[in-house]
N, C-alpha and C positions, 0 to 999 in steps of 0.2 A: 504495500500500500503505500503510495507516497505520503511525502509529508504534508503538501498542500491538502488533500484530502482528509487527514488525520486532524488538521488545524480546525477544517469544516466541521467534521463531528463532533470535535471537542468541542468549537464553539455553539454549534446546535445544541449539545446536551447541558452546556453551562446556561444557556439562555433559557432551555426549559424548567431547569432547577432552579434558576434564579424566579422566573415566573411562578412557580409553585410556593417557592418560600415566601415571596413578596406579597402573594395572596393572602396566603394564610396570615401574615403580621398584617396587614392590613384589614383583614376581614372582622378581625377581634376588636378593633378601634371603631369598627363601623356599625357593629350589631347594636349599640344604643341608638345611633342616631336612625338604623332600619326599623328596630322597635318603636321609637316616637313615630315615622313616618306612617308606619302599619297600623300603630295602636297594638302591639304586641304584650302579651303578658310576660314576666320574666321566665316562666316555663317554657313559652314558646321560642323565645329569644336562645335559651340553653338548649332547646330542641336543634335550632338551628346550627349552634356549634357542633354539637352532635352528630350531625347529618355530615357538615364537612369532615370529619376524622372520619365515620361509616363509611363514606363515599371510597376517600382513600384506600381504608385498609380493606375494603373490597374488591379496588383495583388492582393493589398490591398482590394480593392473593390471586384473583383471575387472571393476571397479567400472562403467569407462566403456562396458561392452559389455551390461552387465543394462539391459535394457528397463524401467527405473522411475522411478517420480518420485524426485526429489532427496531431498524430506522423508520420503517411506518408506523411501528406501535409509538414511537418516541415523538415522532411529528404529528401522529393522529391523535395522541393525548393532548400536545400543546393544541389542536386546532380545535378538538372538542370542548377544551377548558376554555379557549377565546371566544368560542361561540355562544357558548353559555353565559359567559361573562357579559358578551352584548345581549342576550335576551334578558339579563337581568333587568334591564332599562326598564322593560316592558309590564314587571312586575306591580300587580295592584294588591294582591291578597297573597295570604301566608299559604295557603294553600298550593298556592304557584309555587313559590319562594323554596319550599322545602326538596323538590325533584330537582331544579335546576341547580340549588345548592348540591345536590347529591352530585350532579352529571359535571357540575366545575372540580368539584374535588375527585371525582373517578377519574376525569382527564388527567389530572395531576399525579394519581396513582399509578397510571399505566407506565410512567417515563422510571420510576426507580430501579427495579428487577432491570430490566432491557436496557436502560442506558447505563448502568454498571456493567453488565455483561458485554456490552458494546464496547464499551471504554477499554477493559480488559484483553477483550480480543485484538483491538487494533494496538495498543502499547505494547513495547516491549517490557521484560519483567524488570529491567533497573529502573523505568520511569511510571510503571503503573500505580503505584501510590501517588505521585505527582500529579498524576493527570485525573484519576479519581478526585482526588483533592480538590480541584479547581474545577470540577464540575458539581 
């Protein structure tokens, strides 16, 4: 594999991981505002946070069973997460927000096992830890 291709794959994995971590960090600060906007009770707001982790956990577990190429899952997960985040703009009720929150985190969860194995395969044993660290 050429060095340019390795840099491209590493950048794509880094961008995907950055997107996942950024969304999870921002989501917790937005939950009080979402609660005020939709008039949610504290239990409903907590369920949104639970749904965020549940979607991620389901995707991490299922990603090893999905018969797709690793690069396709990394990019597909990012696209699912992005499309779901755009769909959030039209949300007006709590019942609409729950499945969208699940899809956002599900898209992010598709990355982790496949992204790390992709980086392990493209790197040599000397640089593997460094490349995983950067993504």
